[in-house]
N, C-alpha and C positions, 0 to 999 in steps of 0.2 A: 700500560696501566699508569705509569708516572705522568705521562703527558695528559691523560684524561683527568687525573687528580689535580694537576696544576690548573688545567682549564676550568675545572668546576670548583675551585677553592674560593671561599668567601674572603678569606684573609690568609696571609702567609702563616705557616705553622709557627707556633712559639717555640723557639729552640733554647731560650735562656732559662726557662722554668721547667725543672724536671717534674714529670708526672708519673703516677703509677699506671700500669697497664689498664686498670679498670676505669681510669678517668682521663683517657687520652684525648687530646684536642684534634686528633687527626680525622675526625668524621666531619669534614667540611665539604660534603658533596652538594650537588645542586638539588638533590631530591627533596630535602626539607624546604628549600626556597621555592621550588616549583609547586610543591603541594599547597603552599599558602600564598604564592604570588608575591613574595617580597622578603623583606629583612626584619619583620616584626619578631623580636626575640621571644616574646611571650607565646606567639603562635608556633614558632619553631620548636621551642622547649616542649610545648604541649604535644606537638607531633612526635618528637623524639621519645617522649615518655609514654606514648600510646601503645607501645609494644611492637612497633614496626621494626623489622630487621633491615639494616642498611649495609651496603658493601663499602668498605673503606680500604685504604692502602694496607691496613692491618688485617683485612679479612672482614667477615660478618660481625657487626656489632648490634647489640640490642640493649637498650637502656631500661632500667627500672624507674620507679617513681622518684628515687633519690639521684638519678643521673648516673648511676654506676652501670658499666657494661657487664652484663651477666653472662656473656658468651665470649670471654677473652680467649684469644688463641695464643698459646705459649710457643715461643720460638726459641730454639737452641742453636747456638753456633759453635764451631770448633775450628781450631787451627789445624790445617792439614798441609804440612810443608810450609810454604810461604803464603798460603791462601787462608783467609778466614771465611768459612763456608757455613751455610745453613744446613743443619742435619735433622731438624725437627720443626714442624711436623713432617713425617716421612711422606705424607700424601701430597705435600706441596710440590708443584712442578719444578721449583727451583732448588729443592732439597738434594743434598749429596748424601750418599751412604755414610753412616758414621764409621769412623776409623777406630776399631777396637780389637785388640788392645792397642793403645797408642805406643809408637816407638819411643825409646828414650830420647830425651833432649840431647842435642849435640852442642858442644862448645864452639 
């Protein structure tokens, strides 16, 4: 999935600017470009705001007329021993079962 994302990316993700999950810049797939045959921002924005659902590295995204993702997926991570693992959503193939109750921290 990561290789496909990199292959279809219009521009590298902006890592210096924090964004909220509802306004993530990670929806840089080739689908909007292919739908309109180019890089015309007005056409791409119109397409993205049309109610179409697009698959991104964060999962399905669907934007409203303000450009907000109305279907954000919440991810939860947990330290399990020396590993930082995804525990939610539990339906995600990469998710690990949540460790509860957590054992006490060791010095």
